[in-house]
VOZANU-40059 format. One record per residue (C-alpha): residue number from 0; residue in three letters; x, y, z. Coordinates in Angstrom, 3 decimals, always signed. Last residue first. Layout:
<pts>
> pos, code, east, north, up
> NUM, Ala, X, Y, Z;
...
</pts>
This chain:
<pts>
> pos, code, east, north, up
> 556, Ala, +21.750, -27.252, -13.439;
> 555, Gly, +24.704, -27.323, -11.052;
> 554, Thr, +25.221, -23.272, -11.228;
> 553, Thr, +22.970, -22.215, -13.652;
> 552, Gln, +19.345, -22.664, -12.357;
> 551, Leu, +17.908, -20.318, -14.352;
> 550, Trp, +14.635, -17.991, -13.521;
> 549, Val, +12.332, -16.401, -16.736;
> 548, Thr, +11.071, -12.956, -17.241;
> 547, Thr, +9.087, -12.698, -20.505;
> 546, Glu, +7.843, -8.929, -22.430;
> 545, Ala, +8.963, -10.975, -25.534;
> 544, Pro, +9.745, -14.348, -25.897;
> 543, Leu, +13.131, -16.038, -24.600;
> 542, Glu, +13.993, -18.523, -27.260;
> 541, Leu, +15.668, -21.695, -27.659;
> 540, Ala, +15.187, -24.179, -24.802;
> 539, Asp, +11.319, -23.262, -24.488;
> 538, Val, +9.016, -20.773, -23.014;
> 537, Ala, +5.675, -21.017, -21.536;
> 536, Arg, +5.222, -17.272, -19.943;
> 535, Ser, +6.098, -15.612, -16.655;
> 534, Ala, +9.080, -18.881, -16.366;
> 533, Ile, +10.080, -20.653, -13.036;
> 532, Val, +13.136, -22.716, -12.601;
> 531, Val, +14.369, -23.019, -16.534;
> 530, Arg, +17.872, -25.207, -16.023;
> 529, Gly, +20.555, -23.281, -17.350;
> 528, Glu, +21.987, -20.900, -20.546;
> 527, Pro, +20.548, -17.782, -21.725;
> 526, Met, +17.409, -18.436, -24.343;
> 525, Pro, +18.202, -15.792, -27.242;
> 524, Val, +16.215, -12.914, -27.368;
> 523, Pro, +12.368, -12.993, -28.931;
> 522, His, +11.136, -9.751, -29.857;
> 521, Glu, +9.128, -6.894, -28.329;
> 520, Gly, +11.367, -5.791, -25.719;
> 519, Phe, +11.183, -6.093, -22.011;
> 518, Asn, +13.174, -9.104, -21.718;
> 517, Thr, +13.360, -10.102, -18.103;
> 516, Val, +16.143, -12.643, -17.045;
> 515, Ser, +16.367, -13.685, -13.535;
> 514, Val, +19.814, -16.130, -12.426;
> 513, Trp, +20.604, -18.772, -10.030;
> 512, Gly, +24.095, -19.633, -8.876;
> 511, Gly, +23.022, -20.312, -5.064;
> 510, Pro, +23.194, -16.216, -4.070;
> 509, Arg, +21.431, -14.254, -6.918;
> 508, Glu, +22.523, -13.273, -10.213;
> 507, Phe, +20.799, -10.579, -12.669;
> 506, Ala, +19.549, -9.727, -16.185;
> 505, Val, +17.594, -6.862, -17.621;
> 504, Val, +17.242, -7.426, -20.759;
> 503, Asp, +16.285, -4.676, -24.112;
> 502, Ala, +19.859, -3.123, -24.447;
> 501, Thr, +21.416, -6.315, -24.433;
> 500, Ser, +22.917, -7.781, -21.516;
> 499, Thr, +25.957, -8.095, -18.994;
> 498, Arg, +24.623, -9.482, -15.812;
> 497, Trp, +24.348, -7.697, -12.772;
> 496, Ser, +25.088, -8.974, -9.673;
> 495, Leu, +22.589, -9.973, -6.600;
> 494, Glu, +23.126, -9.450, -2.910;
> 493, Glu, +20.415, -10.033, +0.297;
> 492, Ala, +21.619, -13.506, +0.904;
> 491, Gly, +19.805, -16.176, +0.221;
> 490, Gln, +15.920, -17.588, -0.989;
> 489, Leu, +16.229, -20.284, -3.545;
> 488, Ser, +13.484, -22.470, -2.144;
> 487, Arg, +11.190, -19.167, -0.865;
> 486, Arg, +11.362, -17.746, -4.380;
> 485, Ala, +10.382, -21.168, -5.911;
> 484, Ala, +7.329, -21.540, -3.941;
> 483, Leu, +6.183, -18.209, -4.395;
> 482, Ala, +6.605, -18.543, -7.927;
> 481, Asp, +4.443, -21.259, -7.817;
> 480, Ile, +2.087, -20.076, -5.984;
> 479, Tyr, +2.216, -16.940, -8.290;
> 478, Phe, +2.271, -18.878, -11.466;
> 477, His, -1.328, -20.895, -10.132;
> 476, Leu, -3.468, -17.598, -9.392;
> 475, Thr, -1.926, -16.397, -12.958;
> 474, Ser, -3.472, -19.391, -14.716;
> 473, Ala, -1.769, -22.054, -16.022;
> 472, Pro, -2.629, -24.443, -14.198;
> 471, Glu, -6.442, -23.680, -14.608;
> 470, Asn, -8.899, -25.547, -11.556;
> 469, Leu, -7.679, -22.893, -8.874;
> 468, Glu, -8.059, -19.821, -11.471;
> 467, Arg, -11.939, -21.102, -11.954;
> 466, Glu, -12.703, -20.898, -7.971;
> 465, Val, -10.468, -17.921, -7.301;
> 464, Ala, -12.424, -15.848, -9.929;
> 463, Tyr, -10.946, -14.106, -13.018;
> 462, Ala, -13.335, -15.004, -15.525;
> 461, Gly, -16.166, -14.216, -12.929;
> 460, Phe, -15.029, -10.361, -13.046;
> 459, Trp, -16.410, -10.191, -16.396;
> 458, Glu, -20.180, -9.133, -15.378;
> 457, Pro, -18.443, -5.778, -13.649;
> 456, Gln, -18.360, -6.160, -9.953;
> 455, Pro, -20.327, -3.726, -7.907;
> 454, Leu, -18.866, -1.576, -5.158;
> 453, His, -20.318, -2.294, -1.632;
> 452, Ser, -21.004, -5.805, -2.818;
> 451, Ala, -24.455, -7.410, -3.970;
> 450, Thr, -26.167, -9.203, -1.547;
> 449, Gly, -26.401, -12.768, +0.186;
> 448, Pro, -23.504, -15.256, +0.943;
> 447, Gly, -20.228, -12.633, +0.015;
> 446, Phe, -17.183, -11.863, -2.332;
> 445, Gly, -18.765, -15.642, -4.275;
> 444, Phe, -19.165, -14.082, -7.301;
> 443, Ser, -21.381, -10.664, -5.603;
> 442, Glu, -24.734, -12.125, -7.403;
> 441, Gly, -23.160, -15.403, -7.976;
> 440, Thr, -21.167, -17.313, -10.360;
> 439, Glu, -17.327, -17.904, -11.275;
> 438, Thr, -16.840, -18.056, -7.567;
> 437, Trp, -13.826, -15.834, -5.383;
> 436, Pro, -14.301, -13.132, -7.313;
> 435, Leu, -12.482, -9.926, -4.866;
> 434, Pro, -13.861, -6.528, -4.303;
> 433, Val, -13.885, -3.429, -6.327;
> 432, Arg, -10.978, -1.617, -4.706;
> 431, Cys, -8.768, -1.269, -7.819;
> 430, Gly, -11.911, +0.842, -9.511;
> 429, Asp, -12.134, +2.893, -6.337;
> 428, Arg, -9.368, +5.337, -6.497;
> 427, Gly, -9.802, +8.168, -7.398;
> 426, Lys, -12.349, +9.697, -10.629;
> 425, Glu, -9.733, +12.858, -10.583;
> 424, Ala, -11.086, +15.745, -12.513;
> 423, Gly, -14.717, +15.054, -11.146;
> 422, Glu, -15.354, +18.475, -9.030;
> 421, Thr, -11.421, +17.557, -7.463;
> 420, Arg, -13.420, +17.652, -4.001;
> 419, Val, -16.345, +14.951, -5.527;
> 418, Phe, -13.847, +12.258, -7.388;
> 417, Thr, -11.201, +12.892, -4.679;
> 416, Pro, -13.553, +11.733, -2.222;
> 415, Asp, -13.490, +8.000, -3.387;
> 414, Gln, -16.663, +6.797, -2.896;
> 413, Leu, -17.695, +6.181, -6.332;
> 412, Val, -21.158, +4.489, -6.866;
> 411, Asp, -23.128, +7.309, -8.846;
> 410, Ala, -20.424, +8.528, -10.977;
> 409, Pro, -20.825, +5.129, -12.501;
> 408, Leu, -17.788, +2.585, -12.390;
> 407, Asp, -15.835, +2.460, -15.999;
> 406, Thr, -11.974, +1.391, -14.873;
> 405, Val, -12.315, -1.701, -12.746;
> 404, Glu, -9.082, -2.225, -12.701;
> 403, Pro, -7.260, -4.994, -14.132;
> 402, Leu, -7.261, -8.534, -12.121;
> 401, Gly, -4.348, -10.924, -12.637;
> 400, Leu, -5.399, -13.267, -9.498;
> 399, Glu, -2.060, -12.815, -8.113;
> 398, Glu, -3.480, -8.932, -8.509;
> 397, Gly, -6.285, -9.743, -6.716;
> 396, Gln, -5.093, -8.532, -3.681;
> 395, Tyr, -1.860, -6.388, -3.673;
> 394, Val, +1.474, -8.172, -3.746;
> 393, Tyr, +4.219, -6.253, -1.451;
> 392, Thr, +7.483, -7.780, -2.353;
> 391, Ser, +10.199, -7.466, +0.441;
> 390, Gly, +14.457, -7.528, -0.582;
> 389, Pro, +16.601, -8.818, -2.964;
> 388, Leu, +15.377, -8.861, -6.230;
> 387, Ala, +14.141, -12.264, -7.656;
> 386, Leu, +10.452, -11.457, -7.077;
> 385, Ala, +10.337, -8.429, -8.382;
> 384, Leu, +11.536, -9.615, -11.967;
> 383, Leu, +8.462, -12.636, -11.501;
> 382, Thr, +6.206, -8.976, -10.881;
> 381, Ala, +7.097, -7.796, -13.741;
> 380, Ala, +6.535, -10.616, -15.948;
> 379, Arg, +3.638, -11.652, -15.058;
> 378, Ala, +2.637, -7.616, -15.270;
> 377, Arg, +4.033, -7.730, -18.521;
> 376, Arg, +1.930, -10.891, -19.950;
> 375, Leu, -1.293, -9.608, -17.980;
> 374, Gly, -0.776, -6.195, -19.905;
> 373, Arg, -0.172, -7.668, -23.150;
> 372, Glu, -3.389, -9.377, -22.851;
> 371, Leu, -5.137, -6.393, -21.261;
> 370, Asp, -4.947, -4.603, -24.305;
> 369, Pro, -6.107, -1.282, -23.051;
> 368, Glu, -8.586, +0.390, -25.628;
> 367, Pro, -6.982, +4.138, -26.321;
> 366, Asp, -9.370, +5.156, -25.347;
> 365, His, -11.692, +2.880, -23.135;
> 364, Gly, -11.019, +3.789, -19.778;
> 363, Gly, -13.958, +5.883, -18.703;
> 362, Ala, -13.226, +9.228, -19.865;
> 361, Arg, -12.287, +9.990, -16.427;
> 360, Leu, -9.644, +6.919, -16.773;
> 359, Trp, -7.988, +8.295, -19.367;
> 358, Ala, -7.708, +11.624, -18.004;
> 357, Val, -5.970, +10.445, -14.523;
> 356, Leu, -3.547, +7.826, -16.613;
> 355, Asp, -2.057, +10.415, -18.539;
> 354, Thr, -0.808, +7.687, -21.135;
> 353, Gly, +3.318, +7.968, -21.326;
> 352, Asn, +3.623, +4.236, -21.893;
> 351, Pro, +0.831, +2.319, -23.821;
> 350, Val, -1.935, +1.083, -22.420;
> 349, Ala, -1.821, -2.732, -21.091;
> 348, Tyr, +0.853, -2.262, -18.690;
> 347, Arg, -1.351, +0.369, -16.582;
> 346, Thr, -4.068, -2.191, -16.717;
> 345, Val, -2.149, -4.964, -15.036;
> 344, His, -0.786, -2.875, -13.033;
> 343, Arg, -4.052, -2.101, -10.907;
> 342, Val, -4.307, +1.634, -11.091;
> 341, Met, -3.094, +3.002, -7.483;
> 340, Asp, -4.406, +3.970, -4.137;
> 339, His, -5.243, +0.897, -2.743;
> 338, Asn, -2.036, -1.195, -3.877;
> 337, Ser, +0.013, -2.050, -6.926;
> 336, Phe, +3.555, -2.358, -8.811;
> 335, Val, +5.537, -2.772, -5.240;
> 334, Trp, +8.828, -3.691, -4.499;
> 333, Thr, +10.693, -3.002, -1.204;
> 332, Ser, +14.366, -2.460, -0.123;
> 331, Ser, +16.137, -3.662, +2.888;
> 330, Ala, +17.432, -1.637, +5.742;
> 329, Gly, +21.097, -0.438, +6.569;
> 328, Ala, +19.933, +2.760, +5.577;
> 327, Glu, +22.960, +2.821, +2.629;
> 326, Ala, +21.976, -0.591, +1.529;
> 325, Ser, +18.888, +0.553, +1.567;
> 324, Leu, +19.714, +3.291, -0.791;
> 323, Ala, +22.106, +1.549, -2.942;
> 322, Leu, +19.016, -1.161, -4.064;
> 321, Asn, +17.104, +1.685, -4.394;
> 320, Glu, +19.353, +3.468, -7.038;
> 319, Thr, +20.256, -0.495, -9.086;
> 318, Ile, +16.743, -0.835, -9.257;
> 317, Val, +15.031, +2.031, -10.331;
> 316, Lys, +17.900, +2.870, -12.741;
> 315, Thr, +17.320, -0.901, -14.296;
> 314, Phe, +13.668, -0.753, -14.080;
> 313, Ala, +14.309, +2.769, -16.304;
> 312, Ala, +16.547, +0.954, -18.694;
> 311, Ala, +14.624, -1.933, -19.746;
> 310, Asp, +11.093, +0.061, -20.178;
> 309, Trp, +7.578, -0.557, -18.970;
> 308, Pro, +6.813, +2.593, -17.443;
> 307, Thr, +8.041, +3.368, -13.383;
> 306, Leu, +5.525, +4.677, -11.477;
> 305, Leu, +4.808, +1.071, -9.518;
> 304, Leu, +8.672, +0.532, -9.869;
> 303, Asp, +9.696, +4.119, -7.790;
> 302, Phe, +7.186, +3.182, -5.076;
> 301, Asn, +9.764, +2.036, -2.541;
> 300, Phe, +8.183, +1.760, +0.706;
> 299, Ala, +10.430, +2.739, +3.640;
> 298, Gln, +11.662, +0.342, +6.283;
> 297, Gly, +13.323, -0.092, +10.354;
> 296, Leu, +10.959, +2.974, +11.328;
> 295, Gly, +14.024, +4.459, +12.680;
> 294, Glu, +17.093, +3.731, +14.726;
> 293, Pro, +17.186, +0.836, +12.213;
> 292, Arg, +17.331, +3.185, +9.110;
> 291, Ala, +14.355, +2.760, +7.089;
> 290, Phe, +12.550, +6.641, +7.803;
> 289, Ala, +16.146, +8.196, +7.079;
> 288, Val, +16.591, +6.485, +4.112;
> 287, Arg, +13.957, +7.715, +2.182;
> 286, Arg, +15.088, +11.341, +1.727;
> 285, His, +17.728, +9.642, -1.103;
> 284, Ala, +14.371, +8.315, -3.099;
> 283, Ala, +12.686, +11.651, -3.093;
> 282, Val, +9.821, +12.092, -0.517;
> 281, Trp, +6.306, +10.423, -1.013;
> 280, Ala, +7.027, +8.901, +2.595;
> 279, Glu, +4.687, +5.671, +3.503;
> 278, Ala, +6.974, +4.059, +6.167;
> 277, Val, +7.410, +0.152, +7.114;
> 276, Ala, +7.150, -0.967, +10.612;
> 275, Met, +8.988, -4.122, +12.223;
> 274, Arg, +7.726, -5.173, +15.809;
> 273, Pro, +10.915, -6.464, +17.844;
> 272, Pro, +11.044, -10.679, +18.161;
> 271, Asp, +10.599, -10.174, +20.672;
> 270, Tyr, +8.833, -7.253, +21.998;
> 269, Glu, +10.729, -3.742, +23.805;
> 268, Asp, +12.478, -3.010, +20.256;
> 267, Phe, +9.420, -1.843, +19.160;
> 266, Leu, +8.743, +0.978, +22.018;
> 265, Ala, +12.533, +1.950, +20.962;
> 264, Arg, +11.624, +2.150, +17.422;
> 263, Trp, +8.340, +4.300, +18.117;
> 262, Thr, +10.657, +6.853, +20.253;
> 261, Arg, +12.940, +6.929, +17.065;
> 260, Tyr, +10.211, +7.571, +14.880;
> 259, Ile, +8.789, +10.520, +16.714;
> 258, Glu, +12.018, +12.193, +16.304;
> 257, His, +12.441, +11.257, +12.589;
> 256, Val, +9.939, +13.647, +11.916;
> 255, Glu, +11.935, +16.599, +13.223;
> 254, Asp, +13.957, +16.265, +9.688;
> 253, Arg, +10.540, +17.688, +8.154;
> 252, Gly, +9.353, +15.539, +4.616;
> 251, Glu, +6.219, +17.047, +3.841;
> 250, Phe, +4.655, +20.128, +6.409;
> 249, Pro, +6.231, +23.668, +5.890;
> 248, His, +8.984, +22.432, +3.553;
> 247, Gln, +12.562, +22.915, +4.517;
> 246, Gly, +13.638, +19.272, +5.373;
> 245, Asp, +15.182, +19.077, +1.621;
> 244, Pro, +15.160, +22.387, -0.018;
> 243, Phe, +11.592, +23.919, -0.874;
> 242, Gly, +9.332, +23.346, -4.065;
> 241, Ala, +7.635, +25.889, -6.159;
> 240, Gln, +4.458, +23.811, -5.842;
> 239, Ile, +4.650, +25.219, -2.094;
> 238, Arg, +5.322, +28.985, -3.403;
> 237, Glu, +2.274, +29.033, -5.780;
> 236, Gln, +0.282, +27.903, -2.767;
> 235, Thr, +1.488, +30.462, -0.595;
> 234, Pro, +4.181, +30.582, +2.017;
> 233, Leu, +3.516, +31.395, +5.714;
> 232, Asp, +4.787, +34.596, +6.989;
> 231, Ala, +1.606, +36.189, +6.818;
> 230, Ala, -0.463, +34.137, +8.719;
> 229, Ala, +1.799, +34.943, +11.563;
> 228, Gly, +3.211, +32.615, +14.161;
> 227, Gly, +1.367, +29.142, +15.513;
> 226, Ile, +0.916, +26.126, +14.068;
> 225, Val, +1.830, +26.580, +10.683;
> 224, Ser, +4.820, +28.940, +11.295;
> 223, Ala, +6.131, +26.179, +14.404;
> 222, Asp, +6.804, +23.824, +10.379;
> 221, Lys, +4.812, +21.047, +10.477;
> 220, Val, +5.482, +17.185, +11.546;
> 219, Leu, +3.327, +14.342, +10.775;
> 218, Leu, +3.482, +14.527, +7.038;
> 217, His, +6.290, +12.107, +6.169;
> 216, Ala, +4.791, +9.349, +7.196;
> 215, Val, +1.963, +8.978, +4.881;
> 214, Asp, +0.324, +5.801, +6.512;
> 213, Ile, +2.555, +4.025, +8.751;
> 212, Arg, +1.997, +0.327, +7.816;
> 211, Phe, +2.858, -2.073, +11.550;
> 210, Gly, +4.476, -4.648, +12.721;
> 209, Asp, +3.725, -8.206, +14.351;
> 208, Val, +0.535, -7.427, +15.535;
> 207, Gly, +0.168, -9.729, +18.876;
> 206, Arg, -2.052, -8.135, +21.073;
> 205, Asp, +0.298, -6.571, +23.022;
> 204, Ser, +1.347, -5.462, +19.969;
> 203, Trp, -2.358, -3.480, +19.149;
> 202, Phe, -2.233, -1.646, +22.666;
> 201, Arg, +1.832, -0.775, +22.383;
> 200, Leu, +1.039, +0.830, +19.051;
> 199, Thr, -2.021, +2.424, +20.582;
> 198, Thr, -0.255, +3.553, +23.671;
> 197, Leu, +2.622, +5.254, +22.005;
> 196, Phe, +0.107, +7.072, +19.619;
> 195, Asp, -1.072, +8.695, +22.907;
> 194, Glu, +2.119, +9.631, +24.002;
> 193, Arg, +2.700, +11.519, +21.011;
> 192, Val, -0.505, +13.177, +20.812;
> 191, Glu, -0.213, +14.197, +24.469;
> 190, Asp, +3.581, +15.077, +24.166;
> 189, Leu, +2.420, +18.085, +21.287;
> 188, Ala, +4.374, +18.834, +18.540;
> 187, Trp, +2.520, +16.608, +16.571;
> 186, Asn, -0.386, +19.153, +16.058;
> 185, Leu, -3.012, +16.621, +14.629;
> 184, Asp, -4.576, +16.809, +11.171;
> 183, Pro, -8.455, +17.280, +10.706;
> 182, Gln, -9.401, +14.504, +8.508;
> 181, Glu, -13.612, +14.724, +7.605;
> 180, Pro, -12.298, +18.200, +5.124;
> 179, Ala, -10.421, +15.328, +2.931;
> 178, Phe, -6.764, +15.543, +3.083;
> 177, Leu, -4.056, +18.420, +4.089;
> 176, His, -6.867, +19.033, +6.881;
> 175, Leu, -5.820, +21.935, +8.687;
> 174, Tyr, -8.346, +23.624, +11.388;
> 173, Trp, -9.898, +27.192, +10.942;
> 172, Asp, -10.395, +29.279, +13.944;
> 171, Gly, -12.554, +32.773, +13.727;
> 170, Asp, -15.571, +31.169, +15.409;
> 169, Gly, -17.364, +29.132, +12.993;
> 168, Ile, -14.921, +26.013, +12.733;
> 167, Pro, -13.180, +27.065, +9.457;
> 166, Glu, -12.059, +24.610, +7.281;
> 165, Trp, -8.439, +24.900, +5.587;
> 164, Ala, -6.892, +22.863, +3.256;
> 163, Pro, -8.934, +24.253, +0.202;
> 162, Gly, -10.482, +21.935, -2.173;
> 161, Gly, -8.388, +18.881, -3.709;
> 160, Phe, -7.458, +15.309, -2.322;
> 159, Phe, -4.199, +16.375, -2.033;
> 158, Ser, -5.475, +19.536, -0.140;
> 157, Arg, -5.238, +23.210, -1.675;
> 156, Trp, -3.568, +26.051, +0.798;
> 155, Asp, -4.703, +29.639, +0.198;
> 154, Thr, -3.976, +30.564, +3.450;
> 153, Pro, -5.197, +31.509, +7.224;
> 152, Pro, -8.432, +30.926, +5.874;
> 151, Glu, -10.708, +34.337, +5.202;
> 150, Ala, -13.778, +34.754, +7.998;
> 149, Gly, -10.924, +35.618, +11.091;
> 148, Asp, -13.405, +37.947, +12.679;
> 147, Pro, -12.301, +40.390, +10.010;
> 146, Gly, -9.334, +38.895, +7.698;
> 145, Thr, -7.262, +36.256, +8.153;
> 144, Gly, -8.467, +32.419, +10.105;
> 143, Arg, -7.029, +32.070, +13.773;
> 142, Arg, -5.242, +28.781, +14.088;
> 141, Ile, -5.483, +25.439, +14.695;
> 140, Val, -3.521, +22.247, +13.628;
> 139, Tyr, -5.017, +19.606, +16.008;
> 138, Arg, -4.492, +18.339, +19.592;
> 137, Asn, -3.897, +22.267, +20.749;
> 136, Arg, -7.886, +22.513, +20.105;
> 135, Ala, -8.320, +20.498, +23.170;
> 134, Ala, -6.091, +22.343, +25.177;
> 133, Ser, -8.041, +25.912, +24.748;
> 132, Gly, -7.343, +28.378, +22.503;
> 131, Pro, -9.827, +29.084, +20.765;
> 130, Pro, -13.690, +27.414, +22.902;
> 129, Ser, -13.966, +24.361, +23.434;
> 128, Ala, -17.321, +22.299, +21.765;
> 127, Leu, -15.265, +21.642, +18.041;
> 126, Ala, -11.775, +20.167, +19.761;
> 125, Glu, -14.037, +17.928, +22.176;
> 124, Arg, -15.064, +16.491, +18.913;
> 123, Phe, -11.710, +16.852, +17.577;
> 122, Trp, -11.105, +14.453, +20.829;
> 121, Ala, -13.303, +12.539, +20.275;
> 120, His, -13.029, +11.281, +16.846;
> 119, Arg, -15.862, +12.206, +14.317;
> 118, Asn, -13.652, +14.759, +12.279;
> 117, Ser, -11.920, +11.647, +11.819;
> 116, Thr, -8.213, +11.551, +12.514;
> 115, His, -4.989, +13.092, +11.275;
> 114, Asn, -0.805, +12.408, +10.390;
> 113, Pro, -0.595, +9.039, +12.702;
> 112, Val, -2.711, +6.856, +10.147;
> 111, Ile, -1.889, +3.211, +11.724;
> 110, Asp, -2.429, +0.422, +9.040;
> 109, Val, -2.039, -3.121, +10.519;
> 108, Ile, +1.531, -5.964, +9.849;
> 107, Leu, +0.187, -9.592, +10.600;
> 106, Arg, +2.783, -12.916, +10.530;
> 105, Ile, +1.869, -15.519, +8.858;
> 104, Gly, +3.149, -19.054, +9.604;
> 103, Ala, -0.092, -21.210, +9.695;
> 102, Gly, -0.810, -20.849, +13.354;
> 101, His, +0.307, -16.664, +13.261;
> 100, Leu, -2.830, -16.163, +10.935;
> 99, Val, -5.430, -18.088, +12.804;
> 98, Ser, -4.346, -16.940, +16.013;
> 97, Val, -4.063, -13.147, +14.395;
> 96, Leu, -7.456, -13.434, +13.223;
> 95, Glu, -8.754, -15.279, +16.057;
> 94, Asp, -7.733, -11.617, +17.928;
> 93, Phe, -8.991, -9.822, +14.951;
> 92, Asp, -12.386, -11.625, +15.966;
> 91, Asp, -13.061, -11.316, +19.458;
> 90, Leu, -11.498, -6.819, +19.062;
> 89, Thr, -14.884, -7.144, +16.506;
> 88, Gly, -15.682, -7.224, +13.411;
> 87, Leu, -15.802, -5.389, +10.150;
> 86, Glu, -19.657, -3.396, +10.616;
> 85, Pro, -18.637, -2.722, +14.115;
> 84, Ala, -15.206, -1.199, +13.161;
> 83, Val, -12.194, -2.719, +14.930;
> 82, Ala, -11.171, -0.585, +18.084;
> 81, Arg, -7.740, +0.779, +19.681;
> 80, Tyr, -7.780, +3.774, +16.876;
> 79, Asp, -11.195, +5.158, +17.702;
> 78, Asp, -12.579, +7.413, +14.633;
> 77, Val, -10.121, +6.652, +11.894;
> 76, Asp, -10.668, +8.965, +8.963;
> 75, Tyr, -8.232, +6.304, +6.463;
> 74, Gly, -11.088, +3.691, +6.436;
> 73, Gly, -11.775, +4.586, +2.741;
> 72, Asp, -11.661, +8.139, +2.876;
> 71, Ala, -14.600, +9.874, +4.623;
> 70, Leu, -15.434, +6.103, +5.391;
> 69, Ala, -17.543, +7.091, +8.766;
> 68, Ser, -14.698, +5.138, +10.628;
> 67, Pro, -14.474, +2.498, +13.222;
> 66, Tyr, -11.084, +0.833, +12.664;
> 65, Phe, -10.081, -1.686, +9.853;
> 64, Pro, -7.583, +0.165, +8.517;
> 63, Ser, -5.550, -1.960, +5.827;
> 62, Leu, -4.375, -5.351, +6.971;
> 61, Trp, -0.946, -6.120, +5.784;
> 60, Val, -0.385, -9.826, +5.519;
> 59, Ala, +2.513, -11.506, +6.364;
> 58, Asp, +4.822, -14.251, +4.674;
> 57, Val, +3.051, -15.576, +1.635;
> 56, Gly, +2.503, -18.859, -0.335;
> 55, Leu, -0.299, -18.742, -2.168;
> 54, Arg, -1.938, -21.376, -0.196;
> 53, Val, -1.445, -20.504, +2.956;
> 52, Leu, -3.412, -17.257, +1.620;
> 51, His, -6.194, -18.788, +0.400;
> 50, Gly, -6.825, -20.741, +3.428;
> 49, Ala, -7.183, -17.736, +5.598;
> 48, His, -10.448, -17.333, +3.488;
> 47, Asp, -12.744, -18.328, +6.678;
> 46, Ile, -10.602, -15.532, +8.702;
> 45, Ile, -10.837, -13.182, +6.281;
> 44, Gly, -14.287, -13.092, +5.910;
> 43, Arg, -14.509, -13.011, +9.860;
> 42, Leu, -12.684, -10.124, +9.670;
> 41, Asp, -15.492, -8.299, +7.024;
> 40, Gly, -15.773, -7.244, +3.534;
> 39, Ile, -18.679, -5.396, +3.087;
> 38, Gly, -21.574, -6.416, +1.035;
> 37, Asp, -23.984, -7.160, +3.878;
> 36, Gly, -24.044, -10.918, +4.130;
> 35, Asn, -22.248, -11.609, +7.137;
> 34, Ala, -18.835, -13.157, +5.873;
> 33, Asp, -17.997, -10.585, +3.257;
> 32, Ala, -14.818, -11.249, +1.493;
> 31, Phe, -11.606, -9.184, +0.326;
> 30, Ser, -13.494, -5.470, -0.319;
> 29, Arg, -14.024, -4.372, +3.347;
> 28, Pro, -10.615, -5.448, +4.092;
> 27, Tyr, -7.982, -3.692, +1.623;
> 26, Ile, -5.996, -6.805, +2.587;
> 25, Gln, -2.054, -6.328, +1.197;
> 24, Tyr, +0.222, -9.867, +0.666;
> 23, Val, +3.761, -9.087, +2.253;
> 22, Val, +6.278, -11.668, +0.497;
> 21, Ala, +9.489, -11.494, +2.661;
> 20, Gln, +12.738, -10.288, +2.412;
> 19, Arg, +13.740, -7.963, +5.063;
> 18, Trp, +10.499, -9.041, +7.080;
> 17, Trp, +11.357, -11.906, +8.410;
> 16, Asp, +14.512, -10.656, +10.624;
> 15, Arg, +13.858, -10.961, +13.850;
> 14, Asp, +13.398, -14.797, +14.008;
> 13, Ser, +11.060, -15.404, +16.438;
> 12, Thr, +9.641, -18.146, +14.355;
> 11, Val, +5.466, -17.931, +13.208;
> 10, Ser, +3.652, -21.057, +13.714;
> 9, Thr, +3.208, -24.121, +11.117;
> 8, Ser, -0.090, -25.262, +12.026;
> 7, Thr, -1.592, -26.711, +8.067;
> 6, Thr, -4.533, -25.107, +7.297;
> 5, Ser, -7.773, -26.871, +7.122;
> 4, Thr, -9.659, -24.810, +9.595;
> 3, Ala, -8.853, -21.574, +7.517;
> 2, Ser, -10.986, -22.569, +5.346;
> 1, Thr, -10.099, -23.850, +1.681;
> 0, Met, -12.177, -22.162, -1.157;
</pts>
């Protein structure tokens, strides 16, 4: 492992479009590296392992929430938006992290969670201590219950984490929580809420943050009927599940949300270079365009490949549609295969297409038994394909090691609220959040200097350790290092042209005379002409193996 002090300082540039074709590395801070030995990752751990990020060759780091939190939802229940969780460090540590990353030419994107606070936030504590109808309660989506004395919830809505979406305060008022009860939804119709978040965005921008990832960006604005009006006018859960025309859902993807992001863009553009932002917006692909427009956030996550089965036609369709949509928005597309909310793509590709992953995880992840060799082969091929595409690629910590999902965590160690809220019907997301292995041995495989990690690591984690893979030239870590270096040397305009190919092959050419060819099939195909730049597995001059991607230089080869 290389310490931050040994990195070469290249410093970030003032390029205002740096994000358009960046490789962004997501760090889930509690599971990246633990510097003080308490079993929880921290900012100092990231600083100490900055050399890994430099070696990998990423352009930016996306830092998942590091704010004070009771961890009802892994840090996405925020107590204070302008502070660092004490167990993760201090504001001085944060400033040092910014300095170390910038000195190494790496930018920093931080998570902002605007839909809801935690139930420990000062505003919510004030709301609970204030009477119905008070200004303090008006900061949240709080309304009177139904029935005698408001004893029944306003609607029968269900939260995304399972269970009711309304929680009683005890005096006839109920508050909305689209996620966990510890995450009360804010009332974004209120100017005070909007102004406070502008203050937060400026606070972190002034400390050198280069951009923001906006959590559930599509949920902030609720229809006026949700905040006030007669409960009888609100739709039932059955009606919500039936769907609404674009922009008319009571709390998802409403058009008014873009008024908020236009004010955020005005703030971002006050900086040089402007701060970037990327929306997490779970809306239909054609509705993502508005989030990604230059006058809005500027970029939106495209999760379509993350949800796409291993299939050439399906990949081609997703790529074609999303490149067209990003061009319409004037933005660059984003490509994602894994993150802190999803089963790692090595494991997804290791089970048959169509597997019900929720049921599979609930049963322990062994029926069917995952073919991890095939899963890794497909994951490497898919990653190299994505890195060849125009736009930004987001990489989740550990995927550069080829880490599979930890599918058999026992119930008594699970931290994700979905497990409890669904009464075990969904195991949750802890399997992709298990702390990283840095060394082949040790109680926490080098994650920390002392105690075991906050989520238990399996015995087989040592085989994926950074230390081990650095010593294996054919490892997935070396593959990622080489792929990112090749991408950087070949990067050109945000364009591609499709090449004619057979049914199981996806092939396209990028500016500069190089092509990416992926064989999704189960049998080899003839190798196209050109000089091999990089391949996801060993290739020869005659055949492109099954489940393999290759980049070929065809001009000046």
